[in-house]
C-alpha positions as CSV (number, residue, x, y, z in Angstrom):
1,M,32.1,-13.1,-27.1
2,G,30.9,-9.7,-25.0
3,W,29.1,-11.0,-21.6
4,L,32.9,-12.3,-21.1
5,Y,34.4,-9.1,-21.8
6,I,31.9,-7.2,-19.5
7,V,33.2,-9.9,-16.5
8,Q,36.6,-9.3,-16.9
9,K,35.5,-5.0,-17.1
10,I,33.4,-5.1,-14.0
11,G,36.2,-7.2,-12.3
12,F,39.3,-4.4,-13.4
13,L,36.7,-1.7,-12.3
14,K,36.4,-3.9,-9.0
15,K,40.1,-3.8,-7.7
16,H,41.3,-0.5,-8.7
17,H,37.8,0.9,-7.1
18,K,39.3,-1.0,-3.2
19,E,42.3,0.5,-3.8
20,W,41.0,3.8,-5.1
21,N,39.1,3.7,-1.2
22,A,42.1,1.5,0.6
23,S,44.2,4.7,-0.7
24,I,41.6,7.5,-0.3
25,F,39.8,6.9,3.0
26,G,42.4,3.9,4.4
27,N,41.3,1.9,7.0
28,L,38.7,3.6,8.3
29,I,38.6,1.0,11.6
30,T,42.2,1.6,12.6
31,Q,41.8,4.3,12.4
32,L,38.9,5.3,15.0
33,K,40.9,2.6,17.1
34,L,44.4,4.0,17.9
35,A,42.0,7.6,17.7
36,K,40.7,6.1,20.8
37,E,42.9,4.7,21.9
38,E,45.6,7.8,22.6
39,L,42.1,9.2,23.9
40,H,41.9,6.8,26.7
41,H,45.7,8.1,28.0
42,L,45.1,12.3,27.3
43,D,41.6,11.3,29.4
44,L,44.2,8.6,32.0
45,L,46.4,11.3,32.4
46,A,44.4,14.0,33.0
47,K,43.0,12.1,35.2
48,F,46.4,12.0,37.7
49,R,47.5,15.5,37.4
50,E,46.8,18.3,34.6
51,L,47.7,18.3,30.9
52,L,49.2,20.8,29.4
53,D,48.8,23.1,26.5
54,D,50.2,21.0,24.1
55,G,47.9,17.6,26.2
56,R,44.4,19.7,25.8
57,S,45.3,20.8,22.4
58,R,46.0,17.1,21.6
59,R,42.6,15.6,23.5
60,A,40.6,18.7,21.3
61,E,42.3,17.3,18.1
62,L,41.6,13.7,18.5
63,R,37.6,14.4,20.1
64,E,37.9,16.0,16.4
65,S,38.9,13.5,14.2
66,L,37.2,10.4,15.8
67,W,33.4,12.8,15.5
68,K,34.7,13.2,11.6
69,L,35.5,9.7,11.3
70,S,32.9,8.1,12.4
71,K,30.3,10.7,10.3
72,R,32.6,8.8,7.2
73,F,31.4,5.3,8.9
């Protein structure tokens, strides 16, 4: 009877840990992919014309975000 309780408790903890992990960290792969795509788009724009201040600052934010996300991976 004791083992059944332990198995159920482990299942409960596993489920809640997975939910907590998703809520705190989100889907890192998706976040990385979206940031890379937006950065690529801004890089292409910068290739053909000079970016305005908001474009340059957004590009810097994306680079920092990519660096932080890749450290969490």
